[in-house]
C-alpha positions in Angstrom: 0.0 -0.2 -0.2 1.3 3.4 -1.1 1.8 5.7 1.7 -0.8 8.6 1.4 0.4 12.3 1.4 -2.1 14.8 2.3 -1.4 18.1 0.8 -3.3 20.6 -0.6 -4.8 18.5 -3.8 -4.6 15.5 -2.3 -7.2 17.2 0.9 -9.0 18.8 -2.4 -9.9 15.5 -4.1 -10.9 14.0 -1.1 -13.6 16.6 0.2 -15.1 16.4 -3.6 -14.8 12.8 -3.9 -16.4 12.7 -0.2 -19.5 15.2 -1.9 -19.9 13.5 -5.4 -17.9 10.2 -5.9 -19.1 10.7 -10.2 -17.2 13.0 -10.4 -14.9 12.1 -13.8 -11.2 12.6 -13.3 -11.2 15.2 -15.6 -13.4 17.2 -13.3 -11.3 16.4 -10.6 -8.4 17.1 -12.0 -10.0 20.5 -13.2 -11.0 21.4 -9.9 -7.7 20.3 -8.0 -5.1 22.0 -10.6 -3.2 18.5 -11.3 -3.7 17.3 -14.5 -5.3 14.0 -15.5 -2.7 11.0 -14.6 -1.4 12.3 -11.0 -4.9 13.0 -10.2 -6.0 9.6 -11.3 -3.0 8.1 -9.7 -3.6 10.0 -6.3 -7.2 8.8 -5.9 -6.0 5.3 -6.8 -3.3 5.7 -4.0 -6.7 7.0 -1.8 -7.8 3.3 -2.7 -5.3 1.3 -2.5 -4.0 2.9 1.1 -7.5 2.4 2.4 -8.2 6.2 3.0 -11.0 5.9 0.2 -13.2 2.7 1.3 -15.3 2.2 -1.1 -18.0 3.9 -3.6 -22.1 4.2 -2.5 -25.0 5.5 -4.2 -26.6 7.6 -0.9 -30.4 6.1 -1.2 -33.5 8.5 0.4 -34.6 6.3 3.4 -38.0 8.4 2.8 -38.0 7.3 -0.6 -38.2 3.5 0.6 -40.8 4.0 2.7 -38.4 4.0 5.9 -39.8 7.1 7.8 -39.2 5.4 11.4 -35.4 6.0 12.5 -35.0 5.3 16.4 -31.9 5.7 18.1 -32.0 2.6 21.0 -29.8 2.1 23.6 -29.0 -1.6 24.8 -27.8 -2.9 27.9 -26.6 -6.2 28.5 -26.7 -8.4 31.5 -22.4 -8.7 31.7 -19.9 -7.1 29.8 -17.8 -10.2 29.3 -16.3 -11.0 25.5 -18.9 -13.6 24.7 -21.6 -11.5 25.7 -20.0 -8.7 23.1 -19.6 -11.6 20.9 -23.5 -12.9 20.9 -24.9 -9.3 20.4 -22.3 -8.1 17.5 -23.1 -11.3 15.9 -26.8 -11.2 16.2 -26.9 -7.4 15.6 -25.3 -7.8 12.0 -27.5 -9.9 11.1 -30.2 -7.3 11.3 -30.8 -5.1 7.9 -32.4 -2.9 10.0 -29.3 -1.7 11.9 -27.8 1.1 10.7 -25.0 1.6 12.8 -24.2 -0.3 16.0 -21.6 1.3 18.5 -20.2 -0.2 21.4 -20.1 2.8 23.9 -18.9 3.7 27.8 -21.5 5.3 30.0 -25.7 4.2 30.5 -25.9 1.8 28.0 -23.1 -1.0 26.5 -24.8 0.1 22.5 -26.3 2.7 20.8 -28.1 1.2 17.6 -29.4 3.1 14.7 -32.4 1.7 13.0 -34.5 2.5 10.7 -37.7 0.9 9.6 -41.1 1.7 7.9 -43.5 1.9 10.9 -43.8 1.6 14.7 -45.1 -1.9 14.1 -42.4 -3.3 12.6 -40.3 -1.4 15.0 -41.9 -3.4 17.4 -41.5 -6.4 16.3 -37.9 -6.1 15.6 -37.8 -5.3 19.4 -39.9 -8.5 20.8 -38.9 -10.8 18.0 -35.3 -9.9 17.7 -33.6 -7.7 20.4 -35.1 -9.2 23.3 -34.3 -12.7 22.2 -30.4 -12.3 22.4 -29.6 -13.6 25.7 -27.6 -11.1 27.3 -29.5 -8.6 26.5 -30.7 -6.6 30.0 -32.1 -3.5 28.9 -33.6 -1.6 25.7 -34.5 2.0 25.8 -35.6 3.4 22.7 -35.7 7.2 21.6 -37.6 8.3 18.1 -36.2 11.0 15.9 -38.4 13.6 15.3 -37.2 15.4 12.4 -33.5 14.9 10.5 -31.2 18.3 11.4 -27.9 17.5 9.5 -27.0 14.4 8.2 -23.3 13.9 5.9 -21.1 11.3 5.0 -18.3 13.8 4.3 -15.5 13.5 6.9 -14.0 16.6 7.9 -10.6 17.5 6.4 -9.8 20.6 7.9 -7.7 19.5 10.7 -5.3 17.9 8.3 -4.6 21.3 6.6 -1.3 23.5 8.0 
């Protein structure tokens, strides 16, 4: 894997690609002041270096009928390796779980779940989450609206 240098042109490439991964090499080159070949090489180095992990289409949840966005706090009966592994494996198999974080503080995990409606969420809780043997407590917070959503990571801290 090539080492990645975060010079201004590379940071500009990252910012551009995080906002629109469909830009052509020619468009990226024009926006960064690089010629096409060095621009392509830098993007390729970012991919090979693991900085760019993949390219996806961001789909609007509402357009798929996924109107309910829930943040779920999960506490386990105990926080040993076996319990963590059981929970991790179970949650990975649930397509409704968009994100899952192992946490410090009051709960052990924080999940972001998207479902069609409250009935679907109730089924997820009763049929799937409560059946995981190490789960002791489930608390739900329903999002009323989305104020900000981005997938673009900040790069300002890398600029001198």
